[in-house]
C-alpha positions in Angstrom: -8.8 3.8 -12.3 -11.3 2.2 -14.7 -11.3 5.4 -16.9 -7.6 4.8 -17.7 -8.2 1.0 -18.2 -10.9 2.0 -20.7 -8.5 4.2 -22.6 -5.9 1.4 -22.9 -8.5 -1.1 -24.1 -9.8 1.4 -26.6 -6.3 1.9 -28.0 -5.8 -1.9 -28.3 -9.0 -2.2 -30.3 -8.4 0.9 -32.5 -4.8 -0.1 -33.3 -6.0 -3.6 -34.1 -3.3 -5.1 -31.9 -3.0 -8.9 -31.9 -2.9 -9.0 -28.1 -1.3 -7.5 -25.0 0.9 -8.6 -22.1 -1.6 -9.4 -19.3 0.4 -11.7 -17.1 2.5 -9.3 -15.1 2.0 -9.5 -11.3 1.1 -6.0 -10.3 -2.5 -5.1 -10.2 -3.6 -8.2 -12.0 -5.4 -10.1 -9.3 -9.0 -10.9 -10.4 -10.8 -7.6 -9.8 -12.9 -4.9 -11.5 -9.7 -4.0 -13.4 -9.5 -7.4 -15.1 -13.2 -7.7 -15.7 -13.4 -4.1 -17.0 -10.5 -4.6 -19.4 -12.1 -7.6 -20.9 -15.5 -5.9 -21.1 -13.9 -2.8 -22.8 -12.0 -5.0 -25.2 -15.1 -6.8 -26.3 -16.4 -3.8 -28.2 -19.9 -4.6 -26.9 -20.1 -1.5 -24.6 -20.7 2.1 -25.7 -17.7 3.8 -27.4 -18.0 7.0 -25.2 -16.0 6.6 -22.0 -18.6 7.8 -19.5 -21.3 5.6 -21.0 -19.0 2.6 -21.1 -18.0 3.0 -17.5 -21.7 3.3 -16.4 -22.6 0.2 -18.4 -19.8 -1.8 -16.9 -20.6 -0.5 -13.4 -24.2 -1.6 -13.8 -23.1 -5.1 -14.7 -20.3 -5.5 -12.2 -22.1 -3.9 -9.2 -25.8 -4.9 -9.5 -27.9 -2.7 -7.3 -25.4 0.0 -7.2 -25.5 3.6 -8.7 -23.6 3.3 -12.0 -23.3 7.1 -12.5 -21.7 7.7 -9.1 -19.5 4.6 -9.4 -18.2 5.9 -12.8 -17.7 9.4 -11.3 -15.6 7.8 -8.5 -13.4 5.9 -11.0 -12.8 9.2 -12.9 -11.9 11.0 -9.7 -9.4 8.2 -8.9 -7.9 8.7 -12.3 -7.6 12.5 -11.8 -5.9 11.8 -8.4 -3.3 9.5 -10.1 -2.3 12.4 -12.4 -0.5 13.8 -9.3 1.6 10.6 -8.6 5.2 11.7 -8.9 5.9 9.1 -11.5 9.4 8.0 -12.5 11.1 4.6 -12.6 13.2 5.4 -9.5 10.0 6.4 -7.6 8.2 3.3 -8.7 11.0 0.9 -7.7 12.4 2.8 -4.7 9.4 4.8 -3.5 7.4 4.5 -0.3 3.8 3.6 -1.4 4.0 -0.3 -1.2 5.0 -0.2 2.5 4.4 3.3 3.7 2.3 2.0 6.6 5.5 0.5 8.3 8.3 2.8 7.3 10.5 4.1 10.2 9.6 7.7 11.1 11.7 8.7 14.0 12.5 12.3 15.1 16.1 13.3 14.5 18.5 13.3 11.5 18.2 10.6 8.8 20.1 7.4 9.4 21.1 7.1 5.7 19.6 3.6 5.4 17.6 3.5 2.2 13.9 2.8 2.1 14.7 -0.3 0.0 13.4 -1.9 -3.2 9.6 -1.8 -3.6 9.3 -5.2 -5.1 11.2 -7.2 -2.5 11.1 -7.8 1.3 14.1 -5.5 2.1 14.6 -4.2 5.6 13.2 -0.7 5.5 15.1 2.5 6.2 14.4 6.2 6.2 16.4 7.6 3.3 14.2 8.3 0.2 17.1 9.7 -1.9 17.2 6.8 -4.4 13.6 7.5 -5.3 14.1 11.2 -5.7 16.2 11.2 -8.9 13.6 13.1 -10.9 11.8 15.0 -8.1 12.6 17.1 -5.1 11.4 16.2 -1.7 9.0 19.2 -1.9 7.6 17.9 -5.2 7.1 14.4 -3.7 5.2 15.9 -0.8 3.0 18.0 -3.1 2.3 15.1 -5.4 1.4 12.5 -2.8 -0.6 15.1 -0.8 -2.7 16.1 -3.9 -3.1 12.5 -4.9 -4.5 11.6 -1.4 -6.8 14.6 -1.2 -8.4 14.0 -4.6 -8.6 10.2 -4.0 -10.6 11.0 -0.9 -13.1 12.9 -3.0 -13.4 9.8 -5.1 -14.2 7.7 -2.1 -17.0 10.0 -1.1 -18.6 9.3 -4.5 -17.7 5.6 -4.8 -18.4 4.0 -1.5 -22.1 4.9 -1.0 -22.8 3.9 -4.7 -21.4 0.4 -4.7 -24.5 -1.4 -3.3 -24.3 -4.8 -1.7 -23.1 -7.1 -4.5 -20.4 -9.8 -4.1 -17.8 -7.4 -5.6 -18.7 -4.4 -3.6 -16.8 -5.3 -0.4 -13.5 -6.2 -2.0 -13.5 -3.2 -4.3 -14.4 -0.8 -1.5 -11.7 -2.2 0.7 -9.1 -1.8 -2.1 -10.1 1.8 -2.8 -9.9 2.7 0.9 -6.5 1.0 1.4 -5.2 2.9 -1.6 -6.2 6.2 0.0 -4.5 5.4 3.3 -1.4 4.2 1.5 -1.1 7.4 -0.5 -1.7 9.5 2.7 1.0 7.5 4.5 3.4 8.1 1.6 2.7 11.9 1.8 3.3 11.8 5.6 6.5 9.9 5.2 7.8 12.4 2.6 6.9 15.3 4.9 8.9 13.7 7.7 11.8 12.9 5.3 11.9 16.5 4.3 12.0 17.6 7.9 14.8 15.2 8.7 17.0 16.4 5.8 17.8 19.5 7.9 16.8 18.4 11.4 16.8 20.6 14.5 14.8 20.6 17.7 12.7 23.4 16.1 11.3 20.7 13.8 9.6 18.8 16.7 6.3 20.6 16.7 5.8 19.9 13.0 7.0 16.4 13.4 4.5 15.7 16.1 1.7 17.1 14.0 2.6 14.8 11.1 2.9 11.9 13.5 -0.5 12.6 14.9 -2.0 12.6 11.4 -0.3 9.4 10.5 -1.5 7.7 13.7 -5.1 8.6 12.8 -4.5 7.3 9.3 -3.2 3.9 10.6 -6.0 3.6 13.1 -8.5 4.0 10.3 -6.8 1.5 8.0 -6.1 -1.2 10.6 -9.7 -2.7 10.7 -9.6 -3.1 6.9 -6.2 -4.9 7.0 -7.4 -7.1 9.8 -10.6 -8.1 7.8 -9.0 -8.6 4.4 -5.8 -10.7 4.1 -5.1 -9.5 0.5 -3.4 -6.4 1.7 0.3 -6.2 2.2 1.0 -9.4 0.2 3.4 -8.9 -2.7 3.1 -11.6 -5.4 6.7 -11.2 -6.7 8.2 -11.0 -3.2 6.2 -14.0 -2.1 5.5 -12.4 1.2 3.9 -9.7 3.2 5.5 -6.2 3.1 3.3 -5.3 6.0 0.6 -6.9 8.1 -1.7 -5.8 10.9 0.8 -6.6 13.6 3.5 -4.5 12.0 1.1 -1.6 11.4 -0.1 -1.7 15.0 3.5 -1.6 16.3 4.2 1.5 14.2 1.0 3.0 15.4 2.0 2.7 19.0 5.3 4.4 18.3 3.6 7.2 16.5 1.2 7.8 19.4 4.2 8.3 21.7 5.9 10.7 19.2 2.6 12.7 18.7 2.4 13.6 22.4 
């Protein structure tokens, strides 16, 4: 979401701040985010957001299409406006490990999803995350987020070109989409299981089928790029290809 990164860097410069906390462990692996933030802080790029994004895109992705790359970044930012943000959702929500959350037919077990920054054993109860949102609002938020992010991918991917940075940034953008889609599907199933009856089975099977297709699409990326699933603070993988594949096989059975 380089448009948002640009806005933060612009505020730092305009407020003449002495510095910023740039050492936290979420989203700070060397990437377009870190390079972009430094570029925007430098003051050497155009002051207008669109022009600055295009200039950075041209430098970071030589041979790419800067206009479409910038449009993709702005679309990702638009998508993130739908994230059901709150501290409980951030620290107890499903996104970090949605690929491997338990999604069984039947009533909830009551075991919580767990803390998003540690390697907790994962359950099916999302209640600790839903302090500020209803289940319906979480479903709507993550569904809109995934749908708009998908539009951004259609702009972004074909525009990146073949530079050294293109593969890693393309993989990241795609895994984000699949994670948000998994979160939306988990929230849908959670909502069903709040008031479970056998009448819920057809809808459950439809969601399971969509999630199976989602996992089948993301697995080749996870297998080719070991960055994904690793959590720096937890010092371990919250998911890996083997765990995703195991859940996929279960979902295929449920979807029948």
